[in-house]
N, C-alpha and C positions, 0 to 999 in steps of 0.2 A: 552460550555468556562466555565472555573474553576474557583475557589474562587481566589481572591489572596493570601490567605493564604494557600494552597490546601495541600503543602507539611507539613509546620508546622501541619496542623488538623492530618495528616496522622502520624508523628511524635507524636504526644499528644497521641494517642489512641493506641499506640505498646505497652502500658501495661494492655489493657483489652482484653480478650479473643478475637479471631475469628473465625468462624463457618471454614471459608475457605482462605486460602491464594494461591493466584496466582501467578505465576513464566513466564513473558511472558509479555511485552507492545506491541507484533505487534497484527494483526488482530483478531488472534484466542483467544489468550489471553482474548484480551479486549471484544470481544463477549461473554467470557465465565465470566469476570467480569460484563459487563451488566446483563445479562441474570439472573445472581445468586443476584445478588444487588437489581435486580425489582422485586425477588420472596421475599423479605423480609432477605435475609443473610446477616452477618455481613461477609466483605470480604475484602481483601487485594490485591491489585495487585500489581508486584513487578518488575520491567524492569531496569537491569543494565545499559541500556543508555538510551536514550529520545524514549519515544513512534513511535514505526512504525520506527525505526534507522537501524532496518534488514530488512528484506525479504520484510514487508508491505510500505517500501518507495521505492522498486527498481524493483517493477512488471510490467506488460505490459500495466497497469490502466484500464482493461477491467472487468465490471462484465457482462460475455458473459454465452453462455449455453456451448461450446465448442463444434463446428461443428465436429472438426479434431477426437472426441473421441468417432463419432460413425464410424469409422472406424475400433475403436478397440473394439465396439462391446458396450461400458460403455452407455447403453441406460439408467441405472438407475442415472449416474453422469448427462450426459445428462440432463437427466428430470428435478432430482432437482435442476441442474444450472439454466435451465429456467425457473423456477417456481420463485426464489429467486431472479434471476435479474429481473422478473417483479414486484413483491412483491418490492423490494426494489426502483425503478423506479416510482411506484406509492406512498410509504411514504414519500421519500425523494427527490423529485425531484431538490431539490437545489444540489443536491451531485450528481447523477446518470443524467447522458445525453443519450438521443436517439440518434444513428447515423447512416444512410446508409450505408450499405456493401458490396462493388463491388468486386466479384470473377469474373475474366476473366481465361478461359481454351483456350488451343491451343491447335493445332493438332499436338500428336506425346507425350503431355507430361505424367506424369503418371499415374494420375487418370483421363482419362477421364471426358468430360464434361456431359455426360449424369449420371456419377454416381454423381458427384456434386449437379447436376438439384435433383437427387433421394432423396440425403442427407439432402438438404434442403427443400425437401416435407417433409420428415420425422421430421425436425428440427421444419418447420410450426404447427405440429400437437403437439409436444412433451411442446408447448408454450399456453399462454392466450392471446400472441401479437396478436391484430388482421390484424397488417401488413404483410401479405403474400409475399415472394419473386416473384422476377418477371424477365423475360429476357430483356436484352436494347441492345441497337445496339449500332454502332460505336460511331454515333455522343454524345448518351448518355454517353459514357467511355470519351470520350474528354472533355466532360463538369462535370464532375465529378474527374476526373484524367488528367488533361492537361500534353500530352509526354507520356502517356503509351501507349506501343505499340498495334497497333491491325494488325499486320500480323502475318500470321499463326493463327489468332481467330477461333476458334471453337464455343464455344458461353459465352456470359457473362450473369452474373446473379446478381442481387441485394436484399439483405434480409436486416434487421435490427437488432442492438444489442445496447450495450450501453457502454459507457467509465466512469470512475471515479479518480479522485485524491485520490489515494489508501490511503498517509500519512493522508489525510484532512477526508478520510470515517474513518481511525482508531481512530483518534482523535474524534471523531463525537461521535464514539461508547462507547468511554471512556468516553469521558465528560457524557454523557446520563446515565451510571453505576455511576457514580459522583453524577449527580443529587438525584436518587436514595438513595445515602448514603453509598456508598463503600470509600474507600481510596485507594490513589494510592502514589506509594513511586516509582518515578525515578532515576537511579542512584545510586538503592540500589541493592543487590544481595543477595543470599541464601546460605550461605556456608555450613550448616548442619541442619541436623535434630536430635529433641529432643525426648526420646522413654520415656515412663512411664513403667510402672508394665505389667509383661509379653512382652515387646518389642512393645508395642501400642504407634503410635504416639501421642505425646502428644506436639510439636511444632516445632520452626525454629528457627535458629539463622541468622540472617540478618547484613550485613553488609552495612552502611552508606556510599557510594562512594567519598560523598561530604568531610566528616569531618572524615572519618575512624574508626568510632565508630561502635560499634555491639549490638547488642538488640534482646532480647531472647523472641519470639510472640509465644503465647499458639494457638495452634490450632487440631482440631483432625482429619484433612487433608490438603495435598499439591496437588495440582493440577500444573502439569510441562505442558506449555501451550507454548514451546520456540521455535515450528518449528526448523529449520535444526540445533539448538542447546538441541535437546533433549534429545541423548545421552552423548552429557558434560555435560548435569546438573544430569541424572541418576548416570555415574559413577561419579562425586562429591558426590552424596551425597547417595554413597555406592551399588547401582546395575550394575551388569554385562548385556555383550551382547549389540549389534547394531540391531537396530529398525529401522534405517532411513540411506538411502544412497542420501544425498545430490546432485541434481542439479542446474547446473550454466546456468542462460539464460542473454545472454548479448543485450542491446542495444544502438541505436544511436539515439540523438537529430539532425533536420535538421531547419534551417529557416522554415517558410512555405512560405517562395516566393521563395523558393529552390525546394519543394515539396509541391506546393499550392494545395493541393488535397482537396475535398469537402466532400469526403466519405472515408473511410476506405478503404482499398485495402487488398486483399492477393495475393500474386505473389510467386509463386515454385521456391525454388531454383534449379538452375542451376546441382547444387555439389549434392544432397541427395533427392530432391525432395520433402525437408518438406515444409508445408507452414509458410510463411513468412510476416510479419502485417506492414503495414503502416497506422498509427492511426494521424489524425489531432486532435489539440488542440487548446486553444486560442493563448498559448503561443510558439507554435513551431509542428512539425511532429518529430512525434516516428515512428522508424522503429525496428522490433525485435519480435522474439528472437531466439537466438540459445538454443541448448537444450542441454549438455553436463553433465557427471558425474563430479564432483566436488571433487579436493582433497586438495586446498589451504585453505587459513586465510576464514574461516566463517565471522569472523568479520569486515575484510576490504578486499571485492569479486574483483577482477576486469576483465574487459573483458581481453582475450589475443589479438594481432595482428592478429592472424589467423582468431579470431571469426569477427574482424572489416574487415577483407579481406573478408570471409564468407558473411557478409551482403551487402558488397559493391559489389561484385559477383552480388547478386539478384537484385541489384539495377540495376546496368547495363544489365542484362536481361530484367527486365523490363522497363527500360528506356533505349534503345541503342543508339538513336540519343543525350541525352545530358545526358549519367549515374553523377549523383553526385560522386564526388571523396572524398579523403581525407582531400583536403583542403574546403570543404563544411562542414564537421563534426561540429557541435557546441558544443556539448557535449557526454559523452560515459559510461556507469557505468552498473553493473552488478549486479543481486541477486541471492540469493541460496534458492531453493526451498526444504520443507521436504518430500521427494518421499520415500514413506513407501519399508523397504530391502526389495529384491524379486528376483526372476533371470532374471529379464527384462535382456534385452542385451541390451539396449537404454533408456534414460528417457523418450521417447515417448511411448514407448511401454506399460510402466508402468502404474498402477491403479491411478488416481487423487480422488480415495475414501480415507476417513480419518479413522482413528482407534483410538480405548480408550482403554486401558489396566489398571490394578492395579497390585501394587509392594510394599506390604508392609505399606503401609500408604499414598504412592505416586501413584498419578492417572495423567497418563499420556495420551497424545492425538495429534497424528502428519497427516501428510497427508489432502488434502482438499483441496482448492482453495480458492482465496478472493471471490469470486463469493458465495460461502456455507460458509462463516461463520458464519451465524445466525441457522441455522439447525444443524451443527456442535455444536456450545454453547450448542445448545437444548440439544443436544446428551450426551453432556460431563457434566451438569449441571445436568440432568436424573440419569445419571449414580455415579454422586458425591452423591447424594442425597441415594444412596444404600448402600453406603459405612459410613454414619454419623449418629450420634447418634438419636434415636427415637426421641426424644424431637424435635432435629432440624427439622427433617422429617416433624413433626407433623406441624409445624409453617410456612413453606415452603410453597408459594403461586404457582399454577400451572405456566407453563411458559406465557409471554403474548408477546414476542418479535415480536409475527408475525402481530402484528397490532399497534405497536409502534413506533413513524414516532421520528429520533433522533433529541437531540439538535443543532438549528442553524435553522430549518424548515424556508425556506422564498418561499413568490412567485417567480415564474420564471421572469418576468420582475423587480426584485427586482433592477438590476441597474438603469433603467429608472426611476423607481421611486427616487430612489438615485440621479440620474444626477439634475432631476427638484426640487426637493424638496431642497437640497443643494448645486444647481448651479456647481457640480462637473463636472470636464472633464472624459468626456466617459469614456478614458479608465481607470480611476481610480475608476468609480463607479461601472465598470466592473467586473476588481482585487479585488474590496473589498467584493460586492454581491458573486463572487465566491469563495474568501479564508474565510470571516467570517460569512456569509449566514447570520441571524436575526441579529446577536450581530454587523453587518455593521453601521445599522438605529442608534444603541446604540451609537456606535464610533462615528459615524457624529455628534448627538445631543449632544454630551459633548465635540464639540472642536467648536474652532473659526476658523473663514475664513482663518485664516495661516496655519494653523495646517490638511487644506483638498486641501492644494498646493502639488506639486510632492515633495519628497527631492532634487530629480534633473529630470532635461526635459526629460532625455530619459527612464526614470523608473515609472511604474507605483504604486506607492508606497508613501503614505504620513502619517505624523506625526500621524495624529488620528489611523490608521491602525494598525501602529508601536504601539501605545500604548496599542491597543486591544493584540496583541498578547503577548507583554511583561507582561502585567497584568491578561491575561484571558485564555491564552493560553498553561499555562504550560512551557513556556519554563526557562532551565536553562543557556546553553550556546548558543553563537552565532549564532553556528553550527545549532541547535534546529531552530533560526529564521530565518537564509538564506535559509535552504537545505530541511525544511521539513515545516513552517509557509508559507513563503513568496513563497519558491523553487524557486528563481532565481540560486539559487547553480547548480540546476537541468538541469534548462531550458537555462538559460544566465552563465553559469559559469565566462567567460570575465568578464560581464557586475556586476556580483556578485563581483568577486574581487575586482574591481575598485570604487562599492559604500560602500565597509566595512570602510574606511577611514572616509567617508561621515558619516555613521550613527553612529562615537565614541562619540560626543556629546551629540544627544538625547538618545542614548541607556543608556549613562552611567547616565544621569539625571532622567531617568528613574526607573534603576536599584540600584543605587547607588555603582555600580563598583568605585575601585579605579583606575589611571592609567595603576598601575602594572598589577590589573586584567584586563583590557583593552587589554594589548598586551598581555598577558597569552591567552585570548579569539581571537585574530584575527592570534595569529599564532595557536591555534588549529583548528580554521576554516581555515584557508590557509592548512594547512597537510591533513585536512578533504576534503575538497574542491579537491585536486589533483586527489582523486578515482572517480569522474564525470567527466574527462577530459580525454584528449588522451597524455597529460603527465604522466598519473598516469597510462596506459597501462602494462599491465603485458608482459613479452620479449618472454615468451613461454615456459622460462627454469625454471617458477615456482617463481621468482627473480621479484620486480617490479624495475620500472625506478625511478632512485631519480632525 
């Protein structure tokens, strides 16, 4: 969690030199921020929107080795990913959850069962995970994924991977960097670089987007960690060329009782034989992803109707008896991946490795995966130190993120402890433990009995949790709260829409917003929420439905 005056603290420090200014509040930028702050550097993180408002809240929400990368012989990426998945599971069990993964194969499919089995055999040996894959029968398939077809079944295997809430992970990484003394400024944008004698970088011009003021911050190095926006930032700061070729991945959200799976499931697409994932979460079942080069808006990517139909055809192939249809979709969203520019004909064929490069005072990083945020950050800060003055290099400590748990570490049974200690409704206790980590205990201890009751019978949100997010979660806008803290806007957009009016009184009391400010916030949330629903689907021509 953040200090209640976290933004004011950053603004007050802008007249002092920083060692490094980082642009980008996604998982990569926040990872670099955490690493640099822990090493003792004076570091400032800038994000033009909310933390994790881009790709890092729109992923498939997995920390996984990337079984499919073995097909492209990307053994290094897979091994690094497996190691980091296992590390994060050990360090942050409140954020990272192990899940069984069912991979059925059928006669006649592009990748035969024996080859998947071989891949899983290799996968087992690239990890410290002691749970090896195993072959299962039709009865086990019915238990793990009721309704999944077994007609034409060749073989089915179960292995283990992990899921994570991407936005929650990103925020925990940022909060840990903040705890080590770093400064964060969201809704702020780097507009220009300042140079001194001989053209050497001397600082950066920042615009505070909340009040339209500018500040000049002194620093010898700027790190561009903006993911799919890397080239846009480079161009705005006077550099040419294309380093990134963005790709889009779209996802669908279903009720758990419509797709009541007990494990994640891989189904091969009948269109192009790509693997598509069905992933169970406490809030719903996530289905994705597509993988297409993206040519539209980076700030507001939308799924196309063609992508939705593609994913529905995958479900029809896996569940021919009762396939989920358009009316069953509860939400839909798209994210844009920062794939390195290459000659790959499809995004699936492109490497998921990261690249770090220096250009006249600007150090940029792109590529990589959610799973490998920590080694990517370590590599980037190591490279940054090579370009920093000698005195900064000498006082920088070695990287220690490999053994550092993130803010919010909590026991696996925190929900049960909360329910017992504070007489909480079980779903409220589970939600608070999941969304707040150890801060849930503080939130409950500082609340009275009424503040631990649900704000509405059909939601797992109470005033105590709301206060914790507003005061300690870095919330600036209503959209930040409902889309990236509580995440109702993603999992239950219709419910989030009807809940917003109920929140007016408590949120205004917690924030001091005026009635006019609330009206603007409610309208802004409604506009942003559309991009997480079928109402916002791109009609296929590049225009979005109004």
